[in-house]
N, C-alpha and C positions, 0 to 999 in steps of 0.2 A: 165169065165174066170178070171186070176188070177189078182190082183189089182196090182201084179205088174207089168205085160205084160198090161194091160191098163193101169197104170201111163206112163211108154215107148212109150206105142202108143201116147198116147195124149201129151204126150212132143214137138216130132217130128213132131204129126201134126202141136200144135201152134211156134214153129221152124220155119213149110214151113209156115204157115204164117204171123208168122214175116217181111220171107227172100220177099214173094208177094209182103208185104204192101209196104216195100219200097223201091222195082224193082217201085212199082207203084208213086211211089212221085220221084224217085227220074226221073220216064219219066215226069212227072209232073212240071221238075224244081225248084223240093225242093231239095237241100244240104243235105244231112239227114247222122247220128251218132247215132251212143248208145249214151244212158244219162246215165255215171254212178253214179249218185250218189243218195242217196236215200233221206227222211225224214226220222226222229229220234226222234220221241217223247217219252221227259223223263218229269218225275213231278216231282216235289219242291215242298220241304214243307216249310211252313213261319211259324214259334213259334212266338206268343206274348202272353205279358204276363201283363193280366188285373190286377191280385191284386201279390201281393206274392205268395200264394195259389193257385192260378190259371190263366193254358196259354188258349190259344186259337190254335188250327195249321189250318187252312188252307192247305188246296192245289190247285198244278194249273198244269196245262200241256203247256208243252212249245215244241216246233218246232222247230230244228232243219233243214240246211240239210247239210250231210253229205257222203263223201265215201262209195259205197253198199259196201260192206262185199265180201270176196272174199271164193269161195268153199271150199272146199277140196282139190281139186289138184292145189290149190295157183291159179286159176283165175278167175280177178275181175269179179259179175257176170252184169247185167246188174241193175239198179234201178231203181226208178220210174218216169217219167214215163219211160216205154223204149227206145223211140227216142226223140232227138232232130231235129229239119230243120228249116237250114233259108233258104230266099228267097229274094232274090234282090227287092226292091218293085222301086223304080226312082229314081232319081238323079236329084236336085236341081241345079239353076247354077245362080246366083243374080251378082249382079256387088258394090264391092266397094266402095270405094270416091277413087276416081284415076284410075278408071274402071281397075281393077284388080279384073279377075274376078275367083267366090271360087265352088266349086262342094261337094256335101254332099251326098254320098250316106245311103239310107235307106236299111236294110233289117226288115222283117218282123221274128221274131223268134216260133213256136209253140214248144209245146210236143205231142208228138204222144203216147198212147199207143191201146193198140191186144188186141183185146179180141174180139174173135169169137161168145157169145155170145150179144156183146156190151155192156154187164153190169157188174157194179165195185162196188163192197162190201163199206159198210161204211168205213171200212180205209180208204179208195183208191178214197171217194169223198171227206173226210175230206184229204188231202194233195193234189190234184187236187186245191179242195178251198183254203188253204192256199200255194200255189204257188202262182194264182191266184191273191190274195189280196196282194199277197208282188214282185206284176211284177216280178217272174220270166220268165215264160212266159209271153205272150201278149193273146192266147190260148193254150184249151188244146185241142187235136179230140182224137173219139174216134172211128180206126179200128176199123171194124165187117162184118160179112159175108157179099153180098147180100143175098138175094131170088134167082133171079139169078142165077145160076155156075160161078162162078168164078170171081165174078163182088166184088169188095169192095167198103161198103159206110163210110160216115166220118160223124159223129156226133159230134157237136161242145157240148164239158162237162156244156156249161153255158144256153143253147139252152134244154139240156136232162132235166138237175136238175136242171134248173134254177137258178135265181139271186142269189146274193152273198150276 
């Protein structure tokens, strides 16, 4: 089979799996939307002058959250991870001085990356780690196809790849 045809079939299969994951999360009372941001890794160089003739150069990687790039048709492509999902957790009602009640709504915010095999490459793992360290998401789930036909498994990034 030609690589062009194989690539088209793989993209279609991935899009079907993403739609299935979204429907499954919505059935589980999550509010789901596309995540249109991505992590950009920028290299910064710092030149330190040790003496008038000697300079030392250090390199470091800086990560920042940026909008995902648009494709050739002008449509914004999905970022990393694929989805952001919100779920209402509970309401706290407490009494202030004077008997006035106030309520506080809490939401659980997660990122969901769809991978049919459940494997993230090195760059994707680094992005997930950065997002968790910078409190962009409280949890990142990896949706993958289960061994049972038609089922979806959700793997917690921290449980699969270890602690930060």
